VMD Tcl script that draws the C-alpha trace (Angstrom):
set ca {
  {-9.83 52.37 30.61}
  {-11.50 51.28 33.52}
  {-12.62 47.60 33.49}
  {-15.70 46.06 34.96}
  {-15.26 42.69 36.49}
  {-18.19 40.56 37.68}
  {-17.66 37.98 40.71}
  {-20.31 35.35 40.88}
  {-19.95 33.67 44.13}
  {-22.43 32.02 46.46}
  {-20.38 32.67 49.80}
  {-20.26 36.26 50.78}
  {-17.38 36.60 52.54}
  {-15.19 35.21 49.35}
  {-17.26 37.11 47.05}
  {-16.92 40.65 49.26}
  {-13.21 39.78 49.82}
  {-12.33 39.12 46.28}
  {-14.11 42.29 45.21}
  {-12.25 44.51 47.85}
  {-8.95 43.01 46.58}
  {-9.62 43.77 42.99}
  {-11.09 47.33 43.78}
  {-7.59 47.88 45.15}
  {-6.09 47.38 41.72}
  {-8.27 49.94 40.26}
  {-11.18 47.84 38.84}
  {-15.02 48.29 39.00}
  {-16.51 45.19 40.73}
  {-20.24 43.69 40.65}
  {-21.03 40.93 42.82}
  {-23.79 38.02 42.14}
  {-24.49 35.65 44.60}
  {-25.72 32.97 41.90}
  {-25.17 32.19 38.25}
  {-28.99 33.61 37.64}
  {-28.00 37.21 39.07}
  {-24.69 37.08 37.38}
  {-26.57 36.95 33.95}
  {-28.99 39.63 34.86}
  {-26.14 41.98 35.53}
  {-24.35 40.94 32.28}
  {-27.42 42.10 30.57}
  {-27.64 45.42 32.62}
  {-23.80 46.40 32.41}
  {-20.81 46.46 30.14}
  {-18.81 43.46 31.85}
  {-15.18 42.90 30.66}
  {-14.20 39.85 32.91}
  {-16.32 37.05 34.83}
  {-14.96 35.16 37.81}
  {-17.38 32.55 38.87}
  {-17.60 29.63 41.11}
  {-18.52 26.37 39.92}
  {-20.98 25.23 42.50}
  {-23.75 27.83 42.90}
  {-27.79 27.97 43.62}
  {-30.22 28.68 40.90}
  {-27.58 28.60 37.89}
  {-24.45 26.87 38.22}
  {-21.07 28.18 37.11}
  {-20.94 25.65 34.34}
  {-24.33 26.93 32.84}
  {-23.12 30.35 33.43}
  {-19.87 29.78 31.30}
  {-21.76 28.45 28.39}
  {-24.41 31.63 28.60}
  {-21.61 33.94 28.51}
  {-19.41 31.79 25.92}
  {-22.71 31.90 23.65}
  {-24.03 35.59 24.22}
  {-20.80 37.43 24.97}
  {-17.74 35.80 23.24}
  {-15.42 38.25 23.88}
  {-15.79 38.30 27.60}
  {-13.21 36.05 29.35}
  {-14.16 33.81 32.28}
  {-12.14 32.59 35.09}
  {-13.37 29.55 37.23}
  {-12.72 28.97 40.86}
  {-13.16 25.17 42.12}
  {-12.40 23.39 44.96}
  {-9.48 20.74 45.15}
  {-11.84 17.87 44.58}
  {-13.61 19.11 41.14}
  {-10.49 19.68 39.33}
  {-11.71 17.54 36.62}
  {-14.90 19.87 36.45}
  {-12.35 22.64 36.20}
  {-10.64 21.17 33.29}
  {-13.79 20.85 31.18}
  {-14.69 24.29 32.02}
  {-11.55 24.98 30.12}
  {-12.58 22.89 27.43}
  {-15.98 24.65 27.26}
  {-14.39 28.14 26.81}
  {-13.05 29.24 30.35}
  {-10.04 31.52 30.08}
  {-8.40 29.77 33.25}
  {-9.18 28.30 36.53}
  {-8.03 28.60 40.08}
  {-8.48 26.45 43.29}
  {-9.59 27.22 46.41}
  {-8.16 28.46 48.59}
  {-7.35 31.11 46.40}
  {-3.72 32.68 45.62}
  {-4.64 36.39 45.41}
  {-1.19 36.98 43.36}
  {-1.83 34.42 40.89}
  {-5.67 35.77 40.51}
  {-4.31 39.06 40.13}
  {-1.97 37.81 37.29}
  {-4.80 36.00 35.39}
  {-6.95 38.83 35.73}
  {-4.24 41.12 33.95}
  {-3.65 38.67 31.33}
  {-7.51 38.10 30.73}
  {-8.36 41.85 30.52}
  {-5.20 42.33 28.16}
  {-6.94 39.93 25.74}
  {-10.13 41.85 26.17}
  {-8.34 45.13 25.30}
  {-6.95 43.58 22.17}
  {-10.37 42.62 21.22}
  {-12.01 46.00 21.63}
  {-9.42 47.81 19.93}
  {-9.69 45.54 16.82}
  {-13.32 45.80 16.83}
  {-13.03 49.93 17.11}
  {-10.65 49.91 14.42}
  {-13.05 47.53 12.35}
  {-16.02 49.90 12.88}
  {-13.90 53.08 12.16}
  {-12.56 51.32 8.97}
  {-16.29 50.28 7.88}
  {-17.46 54.04 8.96}
  {-14.65 55.45 6.50}
  {-15.91 52.98 3.48}
  {-19.35 54.14 3.75}
  {-18.55 57.77 4.11}
  {-15.82 57.60 1.46}
  {-18.87 56.89 -1.17}
  {-20.01 60.59 -0.36}
  {-17.68 63.08 -2.14}
  {-16.78 66.15 -0.15}
  {-13.85 68.11 1.41}
  {-15.95 71.24 1.98}
  {-16.22 72.28 5.79}
  {-19.96 71.83 5.78}
  {-19.55 68.29 4.29}
  {-16.97 67.40 7.10}
  {-19.75 68.49 9.85}
  {-22.14 66.38 7.83}
  {-20.00 63.37 8.08}
  {-19.39 64.04 11.79}
  {-23.14 64.00 12.39}
  {-23.70 60.87 10.27}
  {-21.03 59.04 12.66}
  {-23.32 59.99 15.55}
  {-26.61 59.51 14.14}
  {-25.84 56.32 12.14}
  {-25.55 53.93 15.21}
  {-28.73 55.08 16.94}
  {-32.58 54.06 16.35}
  {-33.66 57.62 15.58}
  {-35.93 58.90 12.67}
  {-33.77 61.31 10.25}
  {-35.37 63.75 7.96}
  {-33.02 64.76 5.24}
  {-33.78 68.07 3.57}
  {-32.25 70.06 0.58}
  {-32.95 70.66 -2.97}
  {-33.13 67.83 -5.56}
  {-30.09 66.38 -6.70}
  {-27.81 67.17 -3.63}
  {-27.28 63.23 -2.92}
  {-30.14 62.74 -0.03}
  {-30.45 59.14 -1.28}
  {-26.85 58.69 -0.68}
  {-26.59 59.91 2.67}
  {-29.69 57.87 3.65}
  {-28.06 55.00 2.41}
  {-24.74 55.88 4.58}
  {-27.29 56.21 7.79}
  {-28.64 52.67 7.16}
  {-24.83 51.31 6.51}
  {-23.35 52.86 9.47}
  {-26.14 51.39 11.79}
  {-26.55 47.96 13.59}
  {-29.28 47.32 10.85}
  {-26.96 47.27 8.23}
  {-26.93 43.49 7.57}
  {-30.83 43.92 7.12}
  {-32.75 45.30 4.27}
  {-32.43 49.02 3.27}
  {-35.67 49.52 1.32}
  {-36.49 52.58 -0.94}
  {-39.50 54.18 -1.74}
  {-39.97 57.14 -4.29}
  {-43.08 58.73 -2.91}
  {-43.80 61.16 -5.73}
  {-43.62 58.43 -8.44}
  {-46.49 56.67 -7.14}
  {-50.51 57.29 -7.07}
  {-52.23 57.57 -3.91}
  {-53.70 53.96 -4.43}
  {-50.46 52.53 -5.51}
  {-48.38 54.09 -2.48}
  {-50.63 52.87 0.08}
  {-50.19 49.19 -1.37}
  {-46.66 49.61 -1.87}
  {-46.11 50.74 1.69}
  {-48.29 48.42 3.68}
  {-49.16 45.63 1.24}
  {-52.58 44.08 0.11}
  {-54.60 41.10 0.52}
  {-55.84 39.00 -2.61}
  {-58.78 40.81 -3.94}
  {-58.16 44.26 -2.19}
  {-58.80 45.76 -5.43}
  {-59.01 45.25 -9.27}
  {-55.71 43.30 -10.35}
  {-54.95 42.20 -6.74}
  {-54.70 38.57 -7.56}
  {-52.18 37.80 -4.86}
  {-51.29 38.72 -1.49}
  {-48.55 41.26 -1.42}
  {-46.07 42.41 1.44}
  {-45.47 46.23 1.67}
  {-42.27 47.97 1.91}
  {-42.74 48.25 5.90}
  {-42.82 44.74 6.03}
  {-39.79 43.94 3.69}
  {-37.87 46.53 5.77}
  {-38.67 44.88 9.21}
  {-35.31 45.00 11.27}
  {-33.84 47.23 8.58}
  {-34.48 50.64 7.42}
  {-37.05 52.26 5.05}
  {-36.07 55.48 3.05}
  {-39.35 57.42 2.08}
  {-37.97 60.04 -0.43}
  {-40.07 62.93 -1.41}
  {-41.81 62.47 1.76}
  {-43.75 65.79 1.31}
  {-45.55 64.57 -1.89}
  {-47.87 62.00 -0.06}
  {-51.52 62.94 1.10}
  {-52.77 63.03 4.61}
  {-54.38 59.56 4.14}
  {-51.32 57.99 3.83}
  {-49.71 60.39 6.38}
  {-52.05 58.91 8.96}
  {-51.16 55.56 8.44}
  {-47.37 56.22 8.38}
  {-47.78 58.00 11.71}
  {-49.70 55.00 13.19}
  {-46.88 52.69 12.23}
  {-44.06 55.22 13.86}
  {-46.34 55.31 16.91}
  {-47.45 51.68 17.38}
  {-45.15 49.61 15.07}
  {-48.20 47.92 13.42}
  {-50.57 48.18 10.56}
  {-53.19 46.32 8.30}
  {-52.61 45.54 4.73}
  {-54.86 47.00 2.17}
  {-58.03 45.19 2.32}
  {-56.94 42.87 5.05}
  {-58.19 42.70 8.98}
  {-55.03 40.97 10.22}
  {-52.35 43.23 12.16}
  {-48.67 43.27 11.04}
  {-46.15 44.19 13.83}
  {-42.72 45.77 12.25}
  {-39.63 47.06 13.78}
  {-38.34 49.55 11.07}
  {-36.09 52.58 11.17}
  {-37.41 55.46 9.00}
  {-35.14 57.70 7.00}
  {-37.18 60.29 5.28}
  {-36.21 63.03 2.54}
  {-37.66 66.01 0.93}
  {-36.92 69.27 -0.97}
  {-40.06 70.82 0.37}
  {-40.24 73.25 3.08}
  {-42.38 71.14 5.51}
  {-43.04 73.81 8.14}
  {-44.59 75.84 5.39}
  {-46.51 72.64 4.29}
  {-47.91 72.04 8.03}
  {-48.86 75.88 7.77}
  {-51.03 75.42 4.65}
  {-52.72 72.29 5.92}
  {-50.96 69.97 3.34}
  {-48.58 67.76 5.86}
  {-49.32 66.70 9.45}
  {-47.43 68.61 12.19}
  {-47.30 65.25 14.58}
  {-45.94 63.23 11.58}
  {-43.39 65.91 11.16}
  {-42.07 65.79 14.73}
  {-42.00 62.01 14.55}
  {-39.84 62.02 11.29}
  {-37.63 65.09 12.29}
  {-36.20 63.51 15.28}
  {-33.00 64.26 13.67}
  {-32.81 66.96 10.88}
  {-30.04 66.77 8.34}
  {-29.71 69.75 5.87}
  {-27.56 69.04 2.64}
  {-26.54 72.37 1.12}
  {-26.83 72.94 -2.41}
  {-23.66 72.56 -4.65}
  {-23.49 76.06 -5.23}
  {-22.68 76.62 -1.57}
  {-19.99 74.13 -1.52}
  {-17.87 74.82 -4.66}
  {-14.90 73.33 -3.09}
  {-16.31 69.75 -3.48}
  {-16.62 70.43 -7.30}
  {-13.09 69.19 -8.43}
  {-13.42 66.25 -6.40}
  {-16.80 65.53 -8.07}
  {-15.22 65.97 -11.54}
  {-12.46 63.87 -10.93}
  {-14.58 61.06 -9.55}
  {-17.10 61.38 -12.27}
  {-14.44 61.65 -15.11}
  {-13.08 58.35 -13.61}
  {-16.36 56.46 -13.61}
  {-17.64 57.43 -17.03}
  {-14.31 56.97 -18.85}
  {-14.31 53.24 -17.85}
  {-17.90 52.96 -18.41}
  {-17.81 54.13 -22.11}
  {-14.10 52.68 -22.77}
  {-12.49 56.11 -23.39}
  {-9.37 57.58 -21.59}
  {-10.02 61.18 -20.45}
  {-7.22 62.83 -18.89}
  {-8.96 65.94 -17.74}
  {-10.40 69.18 -18.52}
  {-8.76 72.36 -20.32}
  {-8.55 75.42 -18.42}
  {-11.71 77.03 -19.85}
  {-13.73 74.01 -19.49}
  {-12.71 73.76 -15.86}
  {-13.32 77.47 -15.20}
  {-16.96 76.76 -16.61}
  {-17.92 74.08 -14.38}
  {-16.49 76.09 -11.31}
  {-18.21 79.17 -12.20}
  {-21.81 77.58 -13.03}
  {-24.30 77.71 -10.41}
  {-25.63 74.05 -10.87}
  {-29.34 74.36 -10.23}
  {-29.76 70.94 -10.58}
  {-26.66 70.26 -8.17}
  {-24.84 66.94 -8.22}
  {-27.38 65.03 -10.42}
  {-26.83 67.68 -12.92}
  {-23.07 68.09 -12.78}
  {-22.92 64.08 -13.18}
  {-25.12 64.16 -16.17}
  {-23.29 66.85 -17.73}
  {-19.87 65.16 -17.26}
  {-21.30 61.81 -18.67}
  {-22.42 63.57 -21.89}
  {-18.94 65.31 -22.01}
  {-17.24 62.19 -21.85}
  {-19.11 60.55 -24.38}
  {-19.00 63.47 -26.72}
  {-15.24 64.35 -26.30}
  {-13.18 64.41 -29.29}
  {-9.94 64.03 -27.48}
  {-8.49 62.84 -24.17}
  {-9.11 66.44 -22.91}
  {-12.58 67.88 -22.51}
  {-13.22 71.51 -23.72}
  {-16.05 73.88 -23.78}
  {-17.43 72.55 -26.82}
  {-17.77 69.20 -25.03}
  {-20.12 71.05 -22.62}
  {-23.90 72.48 -22.81}
  {-23.64 75.81 -24.27}
  {-25.21 77.44 -21.28}
  {-22.40 75.82 -19.28}
  {-19.58 76.72 -21.45}
  {-20.36 80.16 -21.75}
  {-19.43 80.56 -17.96}
  {-15.93 79.96 -18.85}
  {-15.76 83.21 -21.41}
  {-16.79 85.65 -18.73}
  {-12.86 86.79 -18.13}
  {-9.93 87.20 -20.68}
  {-6.48 87.53 -20.18}
  {-4.79 89.79 -23.09}
  {-1.11 89.23 -23.47}
  {1.23 91.17 -25.95}
  {3.37 89.66 -28.55}
  {6.82 89.48 -26.90}
  {5.97 89.00 -23.24}
  {8.10 86.32 -21.37}
  {6.73 82.94 -20.21}
  {7.39 84.12 -16.70}
  {5.59 87.53 -17.23}
  {2.70 85.39 -18.91}
  {2.54 83.18 -15.97}
  {2.35 85.93 -13.58}
  {-0.32 87.65 -15.34}
  {-2.30 84.56 -15.81}
  {-2.30 83.98 -11.89}
  {-2.81 87.77 -11.00}
  {-5.92 87.69 -13.36}
  {-7.33 84.33 -11.98}
  {-6.88 85.52 -8.42}
  {-8.84 88.69 -9.08}
  {-11.74 86.75 -10.81}
  {-11.86 84.61 -7.93}
  {-11.74 87.50 -5.44}
  {-8.52 86.15 -3.91}
  {-9.78 82.73 -3.04}
  {-6.65 80.88 -3.50}
  {-8.07 77.18 -3.55}
  {-10.42 78.11 -6.53}
  {-7.86 79.67 -8.17}
  {-5.68 76.86 -8.11}
  {-8.46 74.48 -9.22}
  {-8.86 76.97 -12.22}
  {-5.32 77.10 -13.00}
  {-4.91 73.02 -12.77}
  {-2.08 73.48 -10.23}
  {-1.86 72.59 -6.53}
  {-2.40 74.79 -3.72}
  {1.30 74.65 -2.60}
  {2.51 75.45 -6.05}
  {0.36 78.35 -6.44}
  {1.43 79.77 -3.14}
  {5.04 79.25 -3.95}
  {4.53 81.04 -7.46}
  {2.42 83.92 -5.68}
  {5.53 84.63 -3.36}
  {7.82 83.98 -6.55}
  {6.04 86.70 -8.46}
  {5.30 89.13 -5.38}
  {1.39 88.70 -5.82}
  {0.91 88.61 -2.01}
  {-1.09 91.84 -2.16}
}
mol new
graphics top color blue
foreach p $ca { graphics top sphere $p radius 0.5 }
foreach p [lrange $ca 0 end-1] q [lrange $ca 1 end] { graphics top cylinder $p $q radius 0.2 }
display resetview
């Protein structure tokens, strides 16, 4: 890592001499002739260390130190001073300076101080990076998935989250778009601020406009008080517009204006309200088709669709089903005070074969019902809805009386692999064993073909 050092010194010869010396040590160096210019550079560049004289025009070193300590607390400051101002330098140490040097400067001593100060800075940056990574993992761990396509989505979330870009999340109902939106907000600098959600399809045209933009007292029948809208409530935070494809053209125009100008008027009001809001929208509709048929504004679509995030249906990522099953069984067992230890083979096979048109929401509801209805600590097909439990009856394995346990196990593994078209991961899930165990048994029974 190449560090950036800022030298604030009004004497040109000293400033340029120090810069050359530090550049020879491998640092990037910026020079400022006074404290005011130093602050301007601090705002423009990623500075790791400030070396400043105390006596400078426009803005003194003492004032510069206070500004750095207040606004860039992880940046160390080394103070340069003459012999007659040692007391001032000591006061600077009390005010937060890392250390001080007296003029004429001992360059070896300065080099040592710089290394020490930057070592501290490096530790701070490493700690911050670790904390951010842990926070990212914490947020992403709420989204369950190990399939390759979900891993790609996690990578995109890490990239998009910290930005200001509007995001359009698309996919079928029940795939978890709201959870993705929440992760985007939590991974952004806006995380400490509000994350406001609006389910557009659940509100009539009049109510939706009032919910989004608020209204003044007397704006319509029942408006007995002024009400702030969701855009105001989400100021400096994020606003999630779920089912954005359901809103009418009149509301679309108003949302477009907020995205373009960052301002609007409440319903029945004349005062302009300014807001800074990040928009995350979601839809299960094909908005391009909606545009072609004149139901959705093209200009609004491009404003919303800065980043498009498609969440695939559950039937296209069945590798995630075992993880979701485990998470939901744990959740609903604890909620209902029941001890559920898992599913039997046929119940598991049924859940893995079913195509889940309702996606994760349907799987979640199915397992909640199964936990409530389960008569033992193992969920069986009888605990599942009939249209799902029948999925486990598609294939049978007939074993003759007198067959050994080893031969029975071999035949069961062979039949399961055939039913899953050779997919060992799915076969292992159906059999309720680990992949390593399945690979070992395949080799043991000579089933590689």
